[in-house]
C-alpha positions as CSV (number, residue, x, y, z in Angstrom):
1,M,26.0,125.4,-40.0
2,A,24.4,126.9,-36.9
3,K,25.5,125.7,-33.5
4,R,22.8,123.7,-31.8
5,I,21.5,124.4,-28.3
6,L,19.2,122.3,-26.2
7,V,17.1,124.4,-23.8
8,V,15.8,122.5,-20.8
9,E,13.3,124.8,-19.0
10,D,9.9,124.0,-17.6
11,N,8.7,127.6,-17.4
12,D,7.0,128.4,-20.7
13,L,7.9,132.1,-20.8
14,N,11.5,131.5,-19.9
15,R,11.9,128.7,-22.4
16,K,10.3,130.9,-25.2
17,L,12.5,133.9,-24.2
18,F,15.7,131.8,-24.2
19,C,14.8,130.2,-27.5
20,D,13.8,133.5,-29.2
21,V,17.0,135.2,-28.1
22,L,19.2,132.3,-29.3
23,V,17.4,132.0,-32.7
24,A,17.8,135.8,-33.2
25,N,21.5,135.3,-32.6
26,G,21.8,132.6,-35.2
27,F,21.6,129.4,-33.1
28,A,19.5,126.3,-33.9
29,V,17.5,125.5,-30.7
30,Q,15.5,122.5,-29.4
31,P,13.2,123.4,-26.5
32,V,12.5,120.8,-23.8
33,A,9.9,121.4,-21.1
34,D,10.4,118.2,-19.1
35,G,13.8,117.1,-17.7
36,L,12.8,113.5,-18.2
37,D,12.9,114.1,-22.0
38,A,16.2,115.9,-21.9
39,L,18.6,112.9,-22.3
40,D,16.7,111.5,-25.3
41,Q,16.4,114.9,-26.9
42,A,20.2,115.5,-26.3
43,R,21.0,112.1,-27.9
44,S,18.9,112.8,-31.0
45,F,19.6,116.6,-31.4
46,I,23.3,116.4,-30.5
47,P,23.6,120.0,-29.2
48,N,26.8,122.0,-28.9
49,L,25.5,123.4,-25.6
50,I,22.8,122.4,-23.1
51,I,21.1,125.3,-21.2
52,M,19.3,123.9,-18.2
53,D,17.1,125.0,-15.4
54,I,18.0,123.3,-12.1
55,Q,14.5,123.3,-10.5
56,L,12.6,121.0,-12.9
57,P,9.6,118.8,-12.3
58,N,10.1,115.1,-12.1
59,I,13.9,115.3,-11.9
60,S,16.4,117.5,-10.3
61,G,18.6,119.5,-12.7
62,L,21.6,118.5,-10.6
63,D,20.7,114.8,-11.2
64,L,20.2,115.5,-14.9
65,I,23.7,117.1,-15.2
66,G,25.2,114.1,-13.5
67,Q,23.5,111.8,-15.9
68,I,24.7,113.8,-18.9
69,K,28.3,113.8,-17.6
70,R,28.2,110.0,-17.0
71,D,26.9,109.4,-20.5
72,S,29.9,108.8,-22.9
73,S,27.9,110.2,-25.9
74,L,26.9,113.4,-24.0
75,R,29.6,114.2,-21.4
76,A,31.7,116.5,-23.7
77,I,28.7,118.8,-24.2
78,P,29.0,121.9,-22.0
79,V,26.1,122.7,-19.6
80,L,25.0,126.2,-18.7
81,A,22.8,126.2,-15.6
82,V,20.3,129.0,-15.5
83,T,18.5,128.9,-12.2
84,A,16.7,130.7,-9.4
85,Y,19.0,128.9,-7.0
86,A,21.3,131.8,-6.2
87,G,22.0,131.2,-2.5
88,K,25.3,130.7,-0.8
89,G,27.0,127.5,-2.1
90,D,24.5,127.0,-4.9
91,E,26.8,127.9,-7.7
92,E,29.6,125.7,-6.3
93,R,27.2,122.7,-5.9
94,I,25.9,123.2,-9.5
95,R,29.5,123.4,-10.9
96,E,30.5,120.3,-8.8
97,A,27.7,118.4,-10.5
98,G,29.4,119.2,-13.8
99,A,27.9,122.4,-15.2
100,E,30.5,124.5,-17.0
101,G,28.5,127.7,-16.7
102,Y,26.1,129.3,-14.2
103,L,23.7,132.2,-14.3
104,A,21.2,133.2,-11.6
105,K,17.7,134.2,-12.6
106,P,16.5,136.6,-13.5
107,V,19.0,136.8,-16.3
108,S,19.7,139.8,-18.5
109,I,20.2,139.2,-22.2
110,G,23.8,140.6,-22.3
111,P,25.3,138.2,-19.7
112,F,23.1,135.4,-21.0
113,M,24.5,135.7,-24.5
114,A,28.1,136.2,-23.2
115,A,27.8,133.0,-21.2
116,V,26.4,131.1,-24.2
117,K,29.1,132.4,-26.6
118,S,31.9,131.5,-24.2
119,L,30.7,127.9,-24.1
120,V,30.0,127.1,-27.7
C-alpha cells in the first residue's frame, strides 16, 4: 500500500508540483490549499507525512504544527516544513514548533524527495 502524504500549500503551482512529484514516486497524496482544513483532512486521510508551507492564509503554519503536535491522534505524524522563510533563526523556530524536517523554497526535486523519503 502506498504511503500517504498530506500536502498543505496555498500556492496552486507549488501544491500541484509537490503532488505530481510525489505521485510519480508512488505516494498517495491529499492536497490542501487552506491551513484551516488541514487538521480535518489529516484526521480523515491519516497520512504518513505532512508537508506544510509555513506562510499560509488564515493560520500560521507554526500554529498549525503546534496544533498537530498537541493532537494525540496526529502527533506521531512527521511534518516537513517547506517554506520561503529561510532567514536566520527560521529553521530553528520551525523545528522548535515540532517540524521534523525543513526545506527552504525554492526547492529542488532531489533534496525534496530525499527529505520525504527520510521521514516516511
